[in-house]
C-alpha positions as CSV (number, residue, x, y, z in Angstrom):
1,M,84.7,145.9,137.7
2,I,80.9,146.5,137.7
3,L,79.3,146.3,134.3
4,A,77.2,149.3,133.2
5,Q,73.7,148.9,131.8
6,K,74.9,148.8,128.2
7,E,77.3,145.9,129.0
8,I,74.7,144.0,130.9
9,R,72.2,144.4,128.0
10,Q,74.9,143.2,125.6
11,E,75.4,140.0,127.8
12,I,71.7,139.5,127.8
13,A,71.4,140.0,124.0
14,K,74.1,137.3,123.6
15,K,72.2,135.1,126.0
16,K,75.2,134.9,128.3
17,I,73.1,136.3,131.2
18,Q,69.5,135.2,131.2
19,F,66.4,136.0,133.2
20,D,63.0,134.2,133.2
21,P,60.7,135.9,133.1
22,P,62.6,138.6,131.0
23,I,63.6,141.8,132.6
24,E,61.1,144.7,132.1
25,D,62.2,148.2,131.2
26,R,61.2,149.6,134.7
27,Q,63.7,147.1,136.4
28,W,66.8,148.7,134.8
29,A,69.1,151.0,136.6
30,E,72.5,152.5,135.4
31,A,74.6,149.5,136.5
32,S,72.1,147.1,138.0
33,I,68.7,145.4,137.7
34,N,66.0,145.5,140.3
35,L,64.7,142.0,140.9
36,R,61.2,141.3,142.1
37,L,60.3,139.3,145.1
38,G,58.6,136.1,144.1
39,L,55.6,134.3,145.6
40,K,57.3,131.7,147.8
41,F,57.9,132.6,151.4
42,T,59.3,130.6,154.4
43,T,59.2,131.6,158.0
44,F,60.2,129.9,161.3
45,K,57.4,128.2,163.2
46,D,57.0,129.5,166.8
47,A,58.9,126.9,168.8
48,P,59.7,128.2,172.3
49,G,62.7,126.3,173.9
50,A,63.8,124.7,170.6
51,I,67.5,124.2,170.5
52,F,69.6,123.2,167.5
53,S,73.2,123.3,166.6
54,M,74.8,124.7,163.5
55,T,77.8,122.3,163.9
56,G,75.9,119.8,161.7
57,G,75.3,122.4,159.0
58,I,72.1,123.8,157.6
59,G,70.6,120.3,157.3
60,S,70.3,120.2,161.1
61,I,67.9,123.1,160.9
62,R,66.1,121.9,157.8
63,D,65.4,118.5,159.4
64,T,63.7,120.1,162.5
65,A,60.5,120.8,160.5
66,L,60.4,124.3,162.2
67,W,59.5,126.0,158.9
68,N,56.2,127.4,157.6
69,E,56.3,127.6,153.8
70,E,53.7,129.2,151.5
71,T,53.5,129.8,147.8
72,F,51.1,132.6,147.0
73,E,49.0,132.9,143.9
74,P,49.7,136.3,142.1
75,T,46.3,137.6,143.1
76,D,43.8,136.8,145.8
77,R,40.3,135.4,145.0
78,L,39.1,138.9,144.5
79,G,41.8,139.7,141.9
80,K,43.9,141.9,144.1
81,K,47.7,141.6,144.0
82,R,49.0,139.5,146.9
83,T,51.4,141.1,149.3
84,Y,53.4,139.7,152.2
85,T,53.1,141.5,155.5
86,L,56.5,141.4,157.3
87,E,55.8,141.9,160.9
88,P,58.1,143.8,163.3
89,G,60.9,141.4,164.5
90,E,59.9,138.8,161.9
91,F,62.5,136.9,159.8
92,M,61.4,135.6,156.4
93,L,63.0,133.9,153.4
94,G,61.7,134.9,150.0
95,M,62.6,133.7,146.5
96,T,63.2,136.0,143.6
97,H,60.5,136.1,140.9
98,E,63.2,135.8,138.3
99,H,65.2,132.6,137.6
100,I,68.8,133.8,136.8
101,W,71.6,132.3,134.7
102,I,75.1,133.8,135.1
103,P,77.9,132.7,132.7
104,R,81.2,131.3,134.0
105,H,83.1,134.5,133.4
106,L,80.8,136.8,135.5
107,I,79.8,137.0,139.1
108,G,76.5,138.5,140.2
109,M,76.1,140.5,143.4
110,V,72.9,140.8,145.3
111,E,72.3,143.8,147.6
112,G,69.4,145.1,149.6
113,R,67.8,148.5,148.7
114,S,68.8,151.4,150.9
115,T,65.2,152.6,150.7
116,Y,64.1,149.5,152.6
117,A,67.0,149.7,155.1
118,R,66.1,153.3,156.0
119,S,62.6,151.9,156.9
120,G,64.1,149.3,159.2
121,I,63.7,146.4,156.7
122,S,66.8,144.3,156.1
123,V,66.9,142.6,152.7
124,H,69.4,139.9,152.0
125,Q,71.9,140.1,154.8
126,T,74.3,137.3,153.7
127,A,75.8,135.6,150.6
128,P,76.0,138.5,148.3
129,W,77.8,136.6,145.5
130,L,76.2,134.6,142.7
131,Q,79.1,132.4,141.7
132,P,80.1,131.9,138.1
133,G,77.7,129.5,136.4
134,W,74.8,130.3,138.8
135,D,71.5,128.9,137.6
136,G,68.4,129.4,139.7
137,H,66.3,131.6,141.9
138,I,67.9,133.6,144.7
139,T,66.8,133.0,148.3
140,L,66.7,136.4,150.1
141,E,66.8,136.8,153.9
142,N,64.5,139.5,155.0
143,S,63.6,140.9,158.4
144,Q,61.9,144.0,159.9
145,Q,63.9,145.6,162.6
146,R,61.2,148.0,163.8
147,Q,57.6,148.9,163.2
148,I,57.1,151.3,160.4
149,Q,54.8,154.2,161.5
150,N,51.9,155.1,159.3
151,S,48.4,156.4,159.7
152,T,47.1,153.1,161.0
153,N,50.3,152.3,163.0
154,A,50.2,148.9,161.3
155,P,53.2,146.8,160.4
156,G,54.9,147.8,157.1
157,R,53.9,146.0,153.9
158,Y,56.8,144.3,152.2
159,A,56.3,145.1,148.5
160,M,56.7,142.3,145.9
161,S,59.5,144.2,144.2
162,G,62.7,146.1,144.7
163,H,65.8,144.0,145.1
164,L,69.0,145.3,143.6
165,F,71.1,143.0,141.4
166,K,74.5,144.0,140.0
167,I,76.6,142.0,137.6
168,N,80.3,142.1,138.3
169,K,83.0,141.0,136.0
170,H,84.8,137.9,137.3
171,H,88.6,137.8,137.2
172,S,90.0,134.3,137.1
């Protein structure tokens, strides 16, 4: 069962579901909340010929030091809002802006936005469930499948907003 906006708001009012920073009015939908992309980004370093095995788990990748990680300031030194440019064919991990707390009787579901998918940008391909008791930011897997055509023929800009978050009732 997916909770409607009224039920999600009730859970937030009771502090059963929490967001830090708090959800803004423009983030609400009928049965979901649009989360914002935060300021921490991770990409693979260019490493031709690198081979690693997943049989050792994710640690075998983490321990290779094949990652570039950057945490942006909200604005550049001229005061303009920072954006992340997701290049065609690029894969990037991004953290949500919001820290989320889910109570033990609910499950959260994270889904990409169809608006981005229609543009060739895949948002959060795996692990759609936030387990009961979740406490933290969400790591989102993002990739651009093709170049977005615009007047300058430049790669599409990945906006710092627009992830869909649904709260589902957990049945134990």
